[in-house]
N, C-alpha and C positions, 0 to 999 in steps of 0.2 A: 193178094193174097201170100202167104206164104210160101218159100219153097221149102219142099219136102221131098225125101225118099223112101219110097216103100219095097216091103219084103216080105215072106214069110218065110220065116226058121223055126224048124222042128215043131211044125201046125199053129203056131203063133206069128197072128199078122206085127209088123214094128212099123213105127212111122219115124223117121232121123228130120228132124230138125233143128233150128237154132234160133234162139228169142234175144231180147238186147238181156234178158235177166242170164242168159246161160253162156252168153259171150259173156256178160259180166263177170260172173263167174270163176268161168274159165282163165278170165283174167286175171281176176286177182290170186286164182290158183298160181300164178305164171305161165301161163302161155302166150305166148310170143308169136304169133301168125305170121312173121318174115321171118324164120326160122325154120321156115318148112326145105329152102332150099341148104340149110348150111348144115340143120340138124333133124334130117328127115326120120332116122329110126327111133325119135322120142315126139317126133311134131305132128307125127303124120298119125297115130295112132290115136295120139292123145286131141286132135283134130278131129276124129273117127270115134272116137268113144264121148266126146263132146255133143255131140251130133244126137245124143241119148239122154243127153242129161232132160229137157224137153217134155218128153214123153213115157220114157222106160228110165226113170232117172236108179233104181236099185237093182239093175243088170249089172250081175256079176260082170266083173273080167275078165275071166277065161271063156264066161260066153261069147263078151264081144269081141276077144280073137278071135273065137272059132268063128263066129260069124266074119268079121273077115276076113279069115284064111277061106273060105269056102267062097264069097264073093265074085266073080267074072268083071272083067272088064275094069282093071285098078286104076288104070291114068287117067278114064272118064271118071271114076265116082270121087279119084282125091279133087278133079276140077270141078265137078257138080259140089263136093261139100266145101269147096272154097266160096263158091259162089255166096252155097249158102250161110256162112259162117260172115261173108261182107254185105251180105243183105239187111240184119236189123243196123250193123254200123252207118251204111247208106242213109236208112229212114231217119235215124237220129240227127244228122245233118241237114237234110231236104229242108228245103224253107216251105212251108206251109202255103196250104191253099189261101187266097184270098178271100177273106171275111171279115164281115165286125167283129170286133175282139179282140183281132192279133194287136200284136202288140210290135212299135217301131221303139227304136232306140239310137242315142246319138254319143258321142266321145267327145269329151271336151278338151281335147288336146289338138 
């Protein structure tokens, strides 16, 4: 099951999540996760906003910023967002379960 963050803001329930599609979309827009330590003022807000893309794509930036400003335990929040962001990446490179129909490959060099 995908990792999600859930909360209610202004009477509306929110579910934040990253998918392969949303991670790819963020990368296409220039998001680089490793920039978190070098450029936290731009990267952390982009990471938080990116988590809205899967279920709440059309929430305005000022609402996202207001939500972020009101969330508690920000250090834990950033850690959870990083875990969530990495989950689709890890799923992309994991080995499939052994099953009929899996493809083996060889290299010729």
